[in-house]
N, C-alpha and C positions, 0 to 999 in steps of 0.2 A: 718414112720421111726423115727420121732421125739419122739413118745411115747416110742418105744422100747429103744432109746438111753437114755431118761431120766430114765426109769426103770432100765436099766442095767448099765449105765456108769456115770450118773450124781451123784456127790458127792459135797455137799455144805459145805464149811468150811469158811464161813464168807463172807461178802460183799466185802471187799477189795481183797481177794483171787479170788473171782468170777470175779470181774472187771479185775484183772490182766490176768486171764485165757481167758477172752473174747478178749483181745488184741492179744493173740497168736493163738487163735483157735475160729473162728467165729461161729463154730457149738455150742460152749459152751454158746453163747448168743442166737443163733437162735432157737435151739430146745426147751430149758426151756420156751423161750418166746412164741413159737408156742403152746406149750401144755397148758401153763398158759392162753394165749389168747383164745384157743379153748374152754376150760372149763369156762372161764368168759363169752363168748358169749352163750354157752349152758346154763349156769346158768341164764343169763338175759332172755333168751327165755322161760325158765321154770318159773322164777319169773313173767314175764308178761303174762303167761299162753298160749303162742304161741305154745308151745310143751308140750305134755303130760308127767308128771313127771314119771309115771310108765314106759313108753317107755324108757326114758332116764336111769332110774335105772336098768331096765332089761337088757339093752344093755351096759351100761357104768359104772355101780355101782362099781365093783372091780377096774376098772382102775381109777375112780374118787378117790377112797380111796388111792390107791397106789401113784398116781400122787400127791395128796395133801400132803401126809406124806413126800414125797421126796422134795416138793417145798415149804411147808409151812414156814420153817425158811427163805427162800429167800424172800418170800411175806412179812413176818414180818419186815425183814430188809428194804425192799423197801418201806413199809409204813412209816417207820421212816425217811428214806433218802429223800423221796418225800414230807414228811409231808402231807401224804394223807391216812387217816384212812380207806378209802373206797377201796383202791388198792386190787384187787383180792377178793372182798367180795362176788361176785356171785359164784365164784369157792368154796369158804369156805362154802356158803350156800348149794351148791351141796353136799359137803362132809358131812355137818350136816344132810341133808335130807337122804343121804345114810345111815347114822347111824340109822335112824328110820326105814328104810327098811331092813337093814341088822341085826338089834338088836346087839347081843353080838359079832357078827363077826367083826364089825367095831371097830377099835382101836381108838375111838374118843380121841382127845387130845384138850387141852385148847390152843387157839391160841394167846391170848392176855395176 
């Protein structure tokens, strides 16, 4: 449910607006956090070679791309807010890996 909500309903319009929306709608924090956390964990497992990258890309590649494109601005702002340049890096690495699997299909963007 979180994936579909992020794909269909999540609109990021700056960190202040995001924080304000989380006060009135807990789903606005819960679902993006769940998606980000899921891909961060999957990315860590791929990075440590506990999970085969081919399996992840075959099953999650397009969802990685779409979710990253939706959440990347939030991740960038959270890195600044938390003074943590590593926030979301495993998710970002998955997105970059997907680019090498998908070739021109992936709309790779510079995140820093």
